[in-house]
Backbone as ProteinMPNN parsed JSONL, in Angstrom:
{"seq_chain_A": "XXXXXXXXXXXXXXXXXXXXXXXXXXXXXXXXXXXXXXXXXXXXXXXXXXXXXXXXXXXXXXXXXXXXXXXXXXXXXXXXXXXXXXXXXXXXXXXXXXXXX", "coords_chain_A": {"N_chain_A": [[-3.752, -32.792, 12.442], [-1.42, -33.568, 9.906], [-2.277, -34.66, 6.588], [-1.248, -37.593, 4.957], [-0.028, -39.049, 1.94], [0.854, -41.688, 1.811], [2.534, -43.748, 4.251], [5.354, -43.386, 3.715], [5.65, -41.046, 2.29], [5.985, -37.432, 2.06], [3.984, -34.916, 3.744], [0.977, -33.692, 2.185], [-0.429, -31.425, 2.543], [-1.004, -27.972, 3.394], [0.862, -24.878, 3.163], [3.613, -25.222, 2.945], [4.039, -27.715, 1.845], [4.28, -27.982, -0.967], [6.662, -26.557, -1.455], [8.475, -28.149, -0.032], [8.314, -30.562, -1.464], [9.273, -29.717, -3.969], [11.88, -28.968, -3.236], [12.91, -31.462, -2.67], [12.664, -32.564, -5.135], [10.726, -34.348, -5.829], [7.52, -35.463, -6.719], [4.191, -35.536, -5.244], [3.169, -38.054, -5.709], [5.354, -39.619, -5.669], [6.946, -39.725, -7.903], [9.815, -38.572, -9.742], [10.409, -35.08, -10.234], [10.712, -33.702, -13.397], [13.947, -32.609, -14.536], [14.03, -30.343, -16.302], [11.651, -29.0, -15.708], [12.072, -28.342, -13.012], [14.319, -26.679, -13.29], [13.301, -24.516, -14.832], [11.354, -23.591, -13.036], [12.992, -22.764, -10.871], [14.455, -20.712, -12.146], [12.423, -18.819, -12.699], [11.496, -18.311, -10.094], [13.78, -17.13, -9.025], [13.828, -14.743, -10.452], [11.488, -13.607, -9.425], [12.222, -13.335, -6.764], [13.927, -11.209, -6.877], [12.337, -9.066, -7.475], [11.064, -5.814, -6.955], [9.062, -4.935, -4.199], [5.722, -3.771, -3.516], [4.558, -3.278, -1.107], [3.613, -4.551, 2.105], [0.892, -4.789, 2.894], [-0.425, -4.687, 0.405], [0.516, -7.043, -0.758], [-0.433, -8.914, 1.078], [-3.231, -8.605, 0.714], [-3.454, -9.401, -1.954], [-2.699, -12.108, -1.783], [-4.705, -13.035, -0.068], [-6.979, -12.681, -1.692], [-6.341, -14.278, -3.96], [-6.016, -16.869, -2.855], [-8.195, -17.053, -1.127], [-10.375, -16.941, -2.869], [-10.561, -19.499, -3.815], [-11.768, -20.856, -1.801], [-13.785, -19.407, -0.565], [-16.986, -17.978, -0.999], [-17.793, -15.361, -3.363], [-19.285, -13.004, -2.432], [-18.987, -13.26, 0.336], [-16.169, -13.205, 0.636], [-15.674, -10.636, -0.309], [-16.976, -9.164, 1.69], [-15.448, -9.927, 3.928], [-12.978, -8.804, 3.226], [-13.665, -6.073, 3.291], [-14.372, -5.831, 6.007], [-11.88, -6.136, 7.159], [-10.674, -3.853, 6.408], [-9.531, -3.766, 3.87], [-9.262, -3.085, 0.341], [-12.19, -3.559, -1.665], [-13.177, -6.425, -3.718], [-11.977, -6.24, -7.026], [-13.324, -5.572, -10.295], [-11.919, -6.999, -12.301], [-10.734, -9.004, -10.777], [-12.959, -10.361, -9.823], [-14.01, -11.276, -12.258], [-11.905, -12.92, -13.096], [-11.459, -14.803, -10.953], [-14.026, -15.634, -10.208], [-15.627, -15.653, -12.431], [-16.1, -17.95, -14.076], [-17.695, -19.576, -12.583]], "CA_chain_A": [[-2.708, -33.703, 12.01], [-1.308, -33.51, 8.45], [-2.67, -35.815, 5.801], [-0.157, -38.147, 4.184], [-0.481, -39.897, 0.85], [1.109, -42.985, 2.424], [3.496, -43.532, 5.333], [6.691, -42.999, 3.305], [5.647, -39.788, 1.546], [5.792, -36.226, 2.864], [2.62, -34.397, 3.814], [0.51, -33.019, 0.966], [-1.28, -30.307, 2.916], [-0.324, -26.802, 3.918], [1.608, -24.053, 2.221], [4.993, -25.671, 2.795], [4.108, -29.032, 1.216], [4.786, -27.838, -2.332], [8.072, -26.172, -1.375], [9.244, -29.317, 0.406], [8.368, -31.506, -2.583], [10.177, -29.145, -4.974], [13.242, -29.06, -2.703], [13.334, -32.861, -2.795], [12.572, -32.955, -6.536], [9.829, -35.512, -5.901], [6.105, -35.115, -6.683], [3.455, -36.201, -4.17], [2.943, -39.475, -6.025], [6.631, -40.312, -5.567], [7.717, -39.653, -9.137], [10.733, -37.436, -9.798], [10.016, -33.921, -11.042], [11.709, -33.613, -14.466], [14.925, -31.528, -14.348], [13.676, -29.139, -17.058], [10.614, -28.296, -14.953], [12.713, -27.763, -11.832], [15.188, -25.584, -13.73], [12.453, -23.373, -15.181], [10.767, -23.1, -11.791], [14.021, -22.037, -10.123], [14.749, -19.469, -12.875], [11.319, -17.874, -12.494], [11.488, -17.92, -8.68], [14.897, -16.201, -8.83], [13.355, -13.45, -10.962], [10.512, -13.104, -8.461], [12.937, -12.969, -5.536], [14.596, -9.923, -7.101], [11.339, -8.042, -7.841], [10.747, -4.816, -5.931], [7.721, -5.115, -3.644], [4.954, -2.529, -3.373], [4.144, -3.119, 0.278], [3.127, -5.774, 2.745], [-0.576, -4.842, 2.837], [-0.823, -5.041, -0.96], [0.807, -8.456, -0.96], [-1.388, -9.67, 1.903], [-4.527, -8.582, 0.049], [-3.341, -10.22, -3.153], [-2.721, -13.52, -1.37], [-6.045, -13.317, 0.461], [-7.905, -12.798, -2.821], [-5.959, -15.422, -4.796], [-6.268, -18.119, -2.15], [-9.553, -17.014, -0.594], [-11.348, -17.198, -3.939], [-10.681, -20.954, -3.978], [-12.448, -21.439, -0.653], [-14.809, -18.526, 0.001], [-17.849, -17.368, -2.015], [-17.471, -13.979, -3.719], [-19.886, -12.01, -1.531], [-18.385, -13.422, 1.659], [-14.792, -12.715, 0.561], [-15.759, -9.171, -0.427], [-17.317, -8.659, 3.022], [-14.28, -10.13, 4.787], [-11.998, -7.777, 2.851], [-14.157, -4.797, 3.816], [-14.283, -5.886, 7.467], [-10.47, -6.022, 7.523], [-10.225, -2.572, 5.864], [-8.866, -3.921, 2.579], [-10.08, -2.682, -0.805], [-13.092, -4.639, -2.103], [-12.794, -7.124, -4.94], [-12.021, -5.449, -8.255], [-14.059, -6.266, -11.368], [-11.055, -7.971, -12.986], [-10.559, -10.137, -9.865], [-14.216, -11.102, -9.847], [-14.079, -11.977, -13.554], [-10.882, -13.956, -13.157], [-11.607, -15.842, -9.941], [-15.401, -16.099, -10.045], [-16.34, -15.56, -13.693], [-16.489, -19.233, -14.66], [-18.383, -20.415, -11.577]], "C_chain_A": [[-2.641, -33.686, 10.491], [-1.749, -34.802, 7.79], [-1.461, -36.295, 5.019], [-0.712, -39.047, 3.099], [-0.26, -41.364, 1.197], [2.273, -42.803, 3.378], [4.878, -43.053, 4.897], [6.776, -41.642, 2.624], [5.451, -38.599, 2.46], [4.335, -35.787, 2.834], [2.251, -33.671, 2.527], [-0.43, -31.871, 1.295], [-0.432, -29.163, 3.441], [0.542, -26.122, 2.872], [3.023, -24.565, 1.967], [5.129, -26.997, 2.059], [4.694, -28.962, -0.19], [6.272, -27.516, -2.313], [8.948, -27.352, -0.975], [9.39, -30.331, -0.73], [9.33, -31.012, -3.664], [11.623, -29.271, -4.508], [13.796, -30.477, -2.822], [13.313, -33.346, -4.247], [11.663, -34.143, -6.761], [8.379, -35.042, -5.786], [5.413, -35.916, -5.582], [3.209, -37.681, -4.441], [4.238, -40.279, -6.014], [7.487, -40.257, -6.818], [8.651, -38.434, -9.104], [10.143, -36.308, -10.651], [11.091, -33.773, -12.116], [12.645, -32.414, -14.275], [14.575, -30.243, -15.099], [12.607, -28.325, -16.335], [11.2, -27.635, -13.717], [13.576, -26.563, -12.202], [14.38, -24.342, -14.067], [11.832, -22.765, -13.932], [11.781, -22.259, -11.025], [14.416, -20.731, -10.814], [13.681, -18.413, -12.607], [11.27, -17.409, -11.035], [12.64, -16.971, -8.361], [14.523, -14.812, -9.332], [12.397, -12.812, -9.961], [11.192, -12.633, -7.178], [13.607, -11.605, -5.657], [13.633, -8.783, -7.432], [11.088, -7.112, -6.661], [9.297, -4.991, -5.483], [7.044, -3.77, -3.435], [4.49, -2.297, -1.947], [3.531, -4.392, 0.814], [1.608, -5.879, 2.642], [-1.069, -5.225, 1.45], [-0.613, -6.531, -1.222], [-0.145, -9.323, -0.149], [-2.738, -9.744, 1.206], [-4.52, -9.479, -1.177], [-3.407, -11.709, -2.812], [-4.095, -13.921, -0.838], [-7.022, -13.544, -0.68], [-7.609, -14.066, -3.618], [-6.312, -16.745, -4.123], [-7.705, -18.179, -1.632], [-10.605, -17.346, -1.636], [-11.543, -18.695, -4.189], [-11.592, -21.564, -2.916], [-13.677, -20.67, -0.173], [-15.67, -17.948, -1.125], [-17.545, -15.87, -2.174], [-18.011, -12.961, -2.723], [-19.254, -12.066, -0.142], [-16.949, -12.893, 1.666], [-14.775, -11.193, 0.48], [-16.061, -8.553, 0.942], [-16.138, -8.799, 3.986], [-13.191, -9.109, 4.496], [-12.397, -6.427, 3.439], [-14.029, -4.746, 5.338], [-12.85, -5.698, 7.957], [-9.844, -4.738, 6.982], [-9.297, -2.715, 4.66], [-9.807, -3.405, 1.498], [-10.978, -3.855, -1.203], [-12.556, -5.317, -3.362], [-12.96, -6.202, -6.141], [-12.757, -6.265, -9.317], [-13.201, -7.319, -12.05], [-10.783, -9.19, -12.093], [-11.81, -11.002, -9.856], [-14.324, -11.915, -11.136], [-13.105, -13.145, -13.597], [-11.176, -15.114, -12.208], [-13.015, -16.418, -9.846], [-16.188, -16.16, -11.348], [-16.856, -16.881, -14.256], [-17.296, -20.108, -13.724], [-19.866, -20.226, -11.615]], "O_chain_A": [[-3.677, -33.778, 9.833], [-1.613, -35.889, 8.353], [-0.72, -35.479, 4.471], [-1.724, -39.721, 3.29], [-1.114, -42.199, 0.899], [2.948, -41.776, 3.314], [5.531, -42.353, 5.672], [7.876, -41.137, 2.403], [4.829, -38.72, 3.515], [3.555, -36.239, 1.996], [3.114, -33.101, 1.859], [-1.152, -31.392, 0.421], [0.704, -29.355, 3.875], [0.9, -26.704, 1.848], [3.57, -24.361, 0.883], [6.239, -27.37, 1.681], [5.519, -29.798, -0.559], [7.054, -28.113, -3.052], [10.037, -27.534, -1.519], [10.467, -30.891, -0.931], [10.109, -31.793, -4.21], [12.498, -29.64, -5.292], [14.991, -30.672, -3.046], [13.867, -34.398, -4.563], [11.797, -34.862, -7.751], [8.041, -34.304, -4.86], [5.986, -36.867, -5.049], [3.058, -38.469, -3.508], [4.234, -41.474, -6.309], [8.637, -40.696, -6.799], [8.323, -37.403, -8.517], [9.471, -36.553, -11.652], [12.275, -33.722, -11.784], [12.198, -31.331, -13.897], [14.805, -29.153, -14.575], [12.652, -27.095, -16.346], [10.864, -26.492, -13.405], [13.564, -25.547, -11.507], [14.726, -23.24, -13.642], [11.792, -21.542, -13.794], [11.46, -21.158, -10.578], [14.685, -19.739, -10.137], [13.996, -17.257, -12.323], [11.027, -16.231, -10.773], [12.492, -16.094, -7.511], [14.866, -13.812, -8.702], [12.487, -11.616, -9.684], [10.776, -11.641, -6.58], [13.827, -10.925, -4.654], [14.068, -7.652, -7.646], [10.921, -7.554, -5.524], [8.409, -5.177, -6.314], [7.706, -2.757, -3.205], [4.061, -1.19, -1.621], [2.996, -5.207, 0.062], [1.087, -6.951, 2.333], [-2.02, -5.997, 1.319], [-1.455, -7.192, -1.829], [-0.613, -10.353, -0.634], [-3.331, -10.819, 1.112], [-5.467, -10.229, -1.413], [-4.096, -12.474, -3.486], [-4.586, -15.013, -1.125], [-7.807, -14.492, -0.646], [-8.518, -14.84, -3.917], [-6.851, -17.644, -4.768], [-8.352, -19.225, -1.691], [-11.619, -17.967, -1.318], [-12.576, -19.107, -4.717], [-12.126, -22.657, -3.104], [-14.514, -21.218, 0.544], [-15.123, -17.47, -2.119], [-17.1, -15.21, -1.235], [-17.25, -12.133, -2.221], [-19.017, -11.029, 0.479], [-16.554, -12.202, 2.605], [-13.955, -10.541, 1.126], [-15.473, -7.536, 1.309], [-15.864, -7.89, 4.769], [-12.55, -8.603, 5.417], [-11.567, -5.723, 4.014], [-13.622, -3.725, 5.892], [-12.628, -5.164, 9.043], [-8.632, -4.548, 7.079], [-8.397, -1.9, 4.453], [-11.014, -3.302, 1.718], [-10.574, -5.012, -1.091], [-11.607, -4.842, -3.986], [-13.951, -5.481, -6.259], [-12.806, -7.493, -9.247], [-13.682, -8.411, -12.35], [-10.619, -10.297, -12.605], [-11.727, -12.23, -9.879], [-14.682, -13.093, -11.111], [-13.441, -14.228, -14.076], [-11.145, -16.275, -12.616], [-13.184, -17.57, -9.446], [-17.308, -16.671, -11.365], [-17.933, -16.922, -14.85], [-17.557, -21.269, -14.039], [-20.588, -20.852, -10.839]]}, "name": "protein", "num_of_chains": 1, "seq": "XXXXXXXXXXXXXXXXXXXXXXXXXXXXXXXXXXXXXXXXXXXXXXXXXXXXXXXXXXXXXXXXXXXXXXXXXXXXXXXXXXXXXXXXXXXXXXXXXXXXX"}
């Protein structure tokens, strides 16, 4: 069951929570997102939407590393990548995601 900040607010968990809040222009605490921030976000997302992609597997791996590093220890994530036949963590990924821990 999704977690809610209070009964009147949208859920704050899951990948879609941020997108829903942005679409409504309201932060999780109920405050409006400033128009300048929304405008910049939409400009950058439009640029990203038009970017040529290198392949689904590359994007999957990138998302796994970026998000997995927040939740999974380095050695375990590296093993999970290998088990799934993805390339292991690169030195720059280790430095970026695990360097300060």
